[in-house]
Backbone as a printed PyTorch tensor [residue, N CA C, xyz], in Angstrom:
tensor([[[  0.8090,  -1.1990,   0.0000],
         [  0.0000,   0.0000,   0.0000],
         [  0.8560,   1.2680,   0.0000]],

        [[  1.8510,   1.3170,   0.8580],
         [  2.7170,   2.4890,   0.9260],
         [  3.4630,   2.6570,  -0.3970]],

        [[  3.9220,   1.5370,  -0.9570],
         [  4.6440,   1.5770,  -2.2310],
         [  3.7660,   2.1500,  -3.3390]],

        [[  2.5250,   1.7140,  -3.4280],
         [  1.5970,   2.2130,  -4.4440],
         [  1.3320,   3.7090,  -4.2750]],

        [[  1.2100,   4.1450,  -3.0470],
         [  0.9750,   5.5680,  -2.7830],
         [  2.1860,   6.3940,  -3.2060]],

        [[  3.3860,   5.8950,  -2.9120],
         [  4.6050,   6.6030,  -3.3080],
         [  4.7470,   6.6290,  -4.8370]],

        [[  4.4240,   5.5140,  -5.4640],
         [  4.4870,   5.4270,  -6.9150],
         [  3.5060,   6.4180,  -7.5560]],

        [[  2.3170,   6.4910,  -7.0380],
         [  1.3090,   7.4350,  -7.5450],
         [  1.7810,   8.8700,  -7.3540]],

        [[  2.3730,   9.1540,  -6.2070],
         [  2.8820,  10.5020,  -5.9280],
         [  4.0040,  10.8690,  -6.9000]],

        [[  4.8920,   9.9290,  -7.1750],
         [  5.9780,  10.1730,  -8.1190],
         [  5.4420,  10.4120,  -9.5320]],

        [[  4.4480,   9.6330,  -9.9150],
         [  3.8420,   9.8150, -11.2340],
         [  3.2070,  11.1960, -11.3390]],

        [[  2.4950,  11.6000, -10.2920],
         [  1.8420,  12.9160, -10.2960],
         [  2.8660,  14.0460, -10.3820]],

        [[  3.9810,  13.9070,  -9.6560],
         [  5.0410,  14.9120,  -9.7040],
         [  5.6500,  14.9780, -11.1030]],

        [[  5.8580,  13.8080, -11.6900],
         [  6.4400,  13.7510, -13.0290],
         [  5.5130,  14.4080, -14.0500]],

        [[  4.2340,  14.1070, -13.9680],
         [  3.2600,  14.7080, -14.8850],
         [  3.2130,  16.2150, -14.6730]],

        [[  3.2410,  16.6530, -13.4570],
         [  3.1990,  18.0770, -13.1490],
         [  4.4280,  18.7890, -13.7310]],

        [[  5.5960,  18.1910, -13.5930],
         [  6.8190,  18.7740, -14.1490],
         [  6.7440,  18.8420, -15.6740]],

        [[  6.2220,  17.7900, -16.2820],
         [  6.1040,  17.7710, -17.7370],
         [  5.1180,  18.8240, -18.2240]],

        [[  4.0250,  18.9840, -17.5030],
         [  3.0390,  20.0130, -17.8700],
         [  3.6840,  21.3950, -17.7720]],

        [[  4.4550,  21.6400, -16.7310],
         [  5.1370,  22.9280, -16.5750],
         [  6.1280,  23.1650, -17.7190]],

        [[  6.8720,  22.1340, -18.0900],
         [  7.8400,  22.2660, -19.1730],
         [  7.1400,  22.5600, -20.4970]],

        [[  6.0300,  21.8990, -20.7380],
         [  5.2760,  22.1400, -21.9660],
         [  4.7390,  23.5710, -21.9770]],

        [[  4.2600,  24.0520, -20.8510],
         [  3.7500,  25.4230, -20.7810],
         [  4.8500,  26.4360, -21.0640]],

        [[  6.0500,  26.1880, -20.5430],
         [  7.1810,  27.0770, -20.8110],
         [  7.5050,  27.0700, -22.3020]],

        [[  7.5620,  25.8790, -22.8960],
         [  7.8480,  25.7780, -24.3260],
         [  6.7690,  26.4720, -25.1450]],

        [[  5.5180,  26.3180, -24.7610],
         [  4.4160,  26.9670, -25.4850],
         [  4.5480,  28.4860, -25.4180]],

        [[  4.9410,  29.0120, -24.2660],
         [  5.1230,  30.4600, -24.1300],
         [  6.2640,  30.9600, -25.0020]],

        [[  7.3550,  30.2150, -25.0570],
         [  8.4920,  30.5990, -25.8970],
         [  8.0790,  30.6030, -27.3600]],

        [[  7.3920,  29.5640, -27.7910],
         [  6.9340,  29.4730, -29.1790],
         [  5.9500,  30.6040, -29.4890]],

        [[  5.0340,  30.8610, -28.5820],
         [  4.0400,  31.9180, -28.7890],
         [  4.7190,  33.2770, -28.9510]],

        [[  5.6920,  33.5770, -28.0850],
         [  6.4030,  34.8550, -28.1860],
         [  7.1520,  34.9570, -29.5110]],

        [[  7.7790,  33.8520, -29.9210],
         [  8.5200,  33.8550, -31.1880],
         [  7.5780,  34.0990, -32.3620]],

        [[  6.4420,  33.4270, -32.3660],
         [  5.4790,  33.6030, -33.4550],
         [  4.8990,  35.0120, -33.4770]],

        [[  4.6400,  35.5790, -32.3150],
         [  4.1250,  36.9510, -32.2590],
         [  5.1540,  37.9400, -32.7880]],

        [[  6.4100,  37.7150, -32.4740],
         [  7.4790,  38.5790, -32.9790],
         [  7.5680,  38.4860, -34.4970]],

        [[  7.5020,  37.2680, -35.0140],
         [  7.5540,  37.0710, -36.4600],
         [  6.3350,  37.7290, -37.1230]],

        [[  5.1680,  37.5490, -36.5360],
         [  3.9450,  38.1660, -37.0680],
         [  4.0800,  39.6880, -37.0880]],

        [[  4.6070,  40.2590, -36.0110],
         [  4.8100,  41.7070, -35.9590],
         [  5.7830,  42.1670, -37.0440]],

        [[  6.8640,  41.4120, -37.2200],
         [  7.8460,  41.7670, -38.2470],
         [  7.2340,  41.7100, -39.6410]],

        [[  6.4260,  40.6970, -39.8960],
         [  5.7700,  40.5760, -41.1980],
         [  4.8510,  41.7660, -41.4390]],

        [[  4.1300,  42.1880, -40.4190],
         [  3.2470,  43.3480, -40.5690],
         [  4.0340,  44.6300, -40.8060]],

        [[  5.1750,  44.7730, -40.1530],
         [  6.0220,  45.9440, -40.3970],
         [  6.4670,  45.9570, -41.8490]],

        [[  6.8890,  44.7930, -42.3410],
         [  7.3220,  44.6940, -43.7400],
         [  6.1600,  44.9910, -44.6730]],

        [[  5.0520,  44.3560, -44.4270],
         [  3.8860,  44.4980, -45.3130],
         [  3.4220,  45.9380, -45.4060]],

        [[  3.5120,  46.6840, -44.3250],
         [  3.0130,  48.0630, -44.2960],
         [  4.0890,  49.1000, -44.6210]],

        [[  5.2880,  48.6380, -44.8830],
         [  6.3950,  49.5730, -45.1210],
         [  6.2890,  50.2300, -46.4950]],

        [[  6.8430,  51.4290, -46.5750],
         [  6.9040,  52.1280, -47.8630],
         [  7.7680,  51.3390, -48.8450]],

        [[  8.8490,  50.7580, -48.3390],
         [  9.7490,  50.0010, -49.2080],
         [  9.0140,  48.8540, -49.8990]],

        [[  8.2340,  48.1200, -49.1310],
         [  7.5260,  46.9710, -49.6910],
         [  6.3950,  47.4250, -50.6180]],

        [[  5.6780,  48.4590, -50.2250],
         [  4.6160,  49.0050, -51.0640],
         [  5.1760,  49.4730, -52.4050]],

        [[  6.3250,  50.1510, -52.3470],
         [  6.9590,  50.6100, -53.5820],
         [  7.3870,  49.4370, -54.4540]],

        [[  7.9090,  48.3990, -53.8290],
         [  8.3560,  47.2350, -54.5920],
         [  7.1800,  46.5270, -55.2640]],

        [[  6.0700,  46.4010, -54.5700],
         [  4.8930,  45.7560, -55.1570],
         [  4.3710,  46.5810, -56.3360]],

        [[  4.3650,  47.8980, -56.1640],
         [  3.8730,  48.7750, -57.2320],
         [  4.8160,  48.7770, -58.4330]],

        [[  6.1060,  48.7190, -58.1510],
         [  7.1000,  48.7820, -59.2280],
         [  8.3020,  47.9110, -58.8550]],

        [[  8.2670,  46.6380, -59.2230],
         [  9.3110,  45.6970, -58.8100],
         [ 10.6100,  45.8240, -59.6220]],

        [[ 11.2950,  46.9470, -59.4230],
         [ 12.5760,  47.1430, -60.1050],
         [ 13.7310,  46.8900, -59.1310]],

        [[ 14.9350,  46.9540, -59.6230],
         [ 16.1130,  46.6460, -58.7990],
         [ 16.2910,  47.6250, -57.6420]],

        [[ 16.0130,  48.8980, -57.8750],
         [ 16.1430,  49.8930, -56.8090],
         [ 15.1970,  49.5830, -55.6570]],

        [[ 13.9360,  49.3260, -55.9830],
         [ 12.9600,  49.0080, -54.9340],
         [ 13.2740,  47.6770, -54.2630]],

        [[ 13.7610,  46.7270, -55.0460],
         [ 14.1480,  45.4320, -54.4690],
         [ 15.2820,  45.6180, -53.4630]],

        [[ 16.2470,  46.4430, -53.8150],
         [ 17.3610,  46.7170, -52.9030],
         [ 16.8500,  47.3760, -51.6200]],

        [[ 15.9030,  48.2880, -51.7520],
         [ 15.3260,  48.9420, -50.5660],
         [ 14.6420,  47.9250, -49.6500]],

        [[ 13.8930,  46.9900, -50.2400],
         [ 13.2260,  45.9620, -49.4440],
         [ 14.2530,  45.0390, -48.7930]],

        [[ 15.2860,  44.6790, -49.5330],
         [ 16.3330,  43.8290, -48.9680],
         [ 17.0140,  44.5110, -47.7880]],

        [[ 17.2300,  45.8300, -47.9000],
         [ 17.8240,  46.5700, -46.7880],
         [ 16.8760,  46.5840, -45.5860]],

        [[ 15.5740,  46.7170, -45.8310],
         [ 14.5910,  46.6430, -44.7540],
         [ 14.6610,  45.2810, -44.0630]],

        [[ 14.6740,  44.2060, -44.8720],
         [ 14.7840,  42.8570, -44.3020],
         [ 16.0450,  42.7310, -43.4570]],

        [[ 17.1230,  43.2720, -43.9670],
         [ 18.3950,  43.1920, -43.2580],
         [ 18.3300,  43.9190, -41.9160]],

        [[ 17.7190,  45.0960, -41.9060],
         [ 17.5850,  45.8490, -40.6480],
         [ 16.7440,  45.0830, -39.6350]],

        [[ 15.6390,  44.5230, -40.1050],
         [ 14.7650,  43.7730, -39.2010],
         [ 15.4710,  42.5230, -38.7000]],

        [[ 16.1110,  41.7940, -39.6140],
         [ 16.7880,  40.5590, -39.2310],
         [ 17.9250,  40.8270, -38.2550]],

        [[ 18.6560,  41.9130, -38.4500],
         [ 19.7710,  42.1870, -37.5450],
         [ 19.2930,  42.6430, -36.1740]],

        [[ 18.1100,  43.2570, -36.1220],
         [ 17.6010,  43.6950, -34.8180],
         [ 16.8680,  42.5720, -34.0860]],

        [[ 16.2790,  41.6510, -34.8250],
         [ 15.4800,  40.5800, -34.2210],
         [ 16.2060,  39.2480, -34.1790]],

        [[ 16.9760,  38.9850, -35.2120],
         [ 17.6680,  37.7020, -35.3480],
         [ 16.6870,  36.5290, -35.3650]],

        [[ 15.4890,  36.7460, -35.9790],
         [ 14.4980,  35.6750, -36.0530],
         [ 14.1410,  35.3050, -37.4900]],

        [[ 14.2320,  36.2550, -38.3760],
         [ 13.8120,  35.9830, -39.7400],
         [ 14.8090,  35.0580, -40.4340]],

        [[ 14.3240,  33.9840, -41.0120],
         [ 15.2270,  33.0910, -41.7490],
         [ 15.6650,  33.7560, -43.0500]],

        [[ 16.7990,  33.3290, -43.5560],
         [ 17.2910,  33.8840, -44.8180],
         [ 16.7040,  33.0770, -45.9730]],

        [[ 15.8860,  33.7240, -46.7760],
         [ 15.3510,  33.1210, -47.9780],
         [ 14.9380,  34.2370, -48.9240]],

        [[ 14.7510,  33.8970, -50.1600],
         [ 14.4080,  34.9010, -51.1660],
         [ 12.9150,  35.1960, -51.0980]],

        [[ 12.5700,  36.2190, -50.3430],
         [ 11.1600,  36.5520, -50.1130],
         [ 10.5740,  37.2930, -51.3080]],

        [[ 11.4080,  37.7590, -52.2060],
         [ 10.9070,  38.5940, -53.2870],
         [ 10.4950,  37.8010, -54.5190]],

        [[ 10.3570,  36.5010, -54.3770],
         [  9.7900,  35.7360, -55.4750],
         [  8.2980,  36.0150, -55.5050]],

        [[  7.6960,  35.9270, -56.6520],
         [  6.2890,  36.3090, -56.7980],
         [  5.3580,  35.5880, -55.8270]],

        [[  5.4260,  34.2310, -55.6880],
         [  4.5130,  33.5710, -54.7510],
         [  4.7280,  34.0170, -53.3000]],

        [[  5.9680,  34.3100, -52.9310],
         [  6.2510,  34.7020, -51.5520],
         [  5.6760,  36.0760, -51.2360]],

        [[  5.8980,  37.0610, -52.1070],
         [  5.3900,  38.3890, -51.7730],
         [  3.8830,  38.4330, -51.8120]],

        [[  3.2420,  37.5600, -52.5950],
         [  1.7760,  37.5070, -52.5820],
         [  1.2700,  37.0650, -51.2110]],

        [[  2.0390,  36.2320, -50.5310],
         [  1.6570,  35.7960, -49.1900],
         [  1.5970,  36.9830, -48.2380]],

        [[  2.5410,  37.9270, -48.3680],
         [  2.5430,  39.1230, -47.5220],
         [  1.3200,  39.9840, -47.8120]],

        [[  0.9900,  40.1300, -49.0710],
         [ -0.1270,  40.9880, -49.4530],
         [ -1.4490,  40.4680, -48.9290]],

        [[ -1.5870,  39.1470, -48.8550],
         [ -2.8630,  38.5800, -48.4540],
         [ -3.0620,  38.5090, -46.9450]],

        [[ -2.0740,  38.9030, -46.1840],
         [ -2.1920,  38.8320, -44.7140],
         [ -3.1700,  39.8760, -44.2320]]])
């Protein structure tokens, strides 16, 4: 009887610790996603991006790339990929 009670107590402690760890991980992921969402909105609403969508020339592309670089260097969250491909920038517009 005592052994079963101790075993149950250990299981409950283990489950409680795991639940706490999952909650911490969920908070970290949530904060990261909110930061990324905020960055995407900054990009989407920027003059640089608006100009590039209206007139996708090299000058405007360079301006958008510089914007991405500024955001990435301040946040260190944005992955490096070619966002200026047609399907990718359409994703920003539809947000």
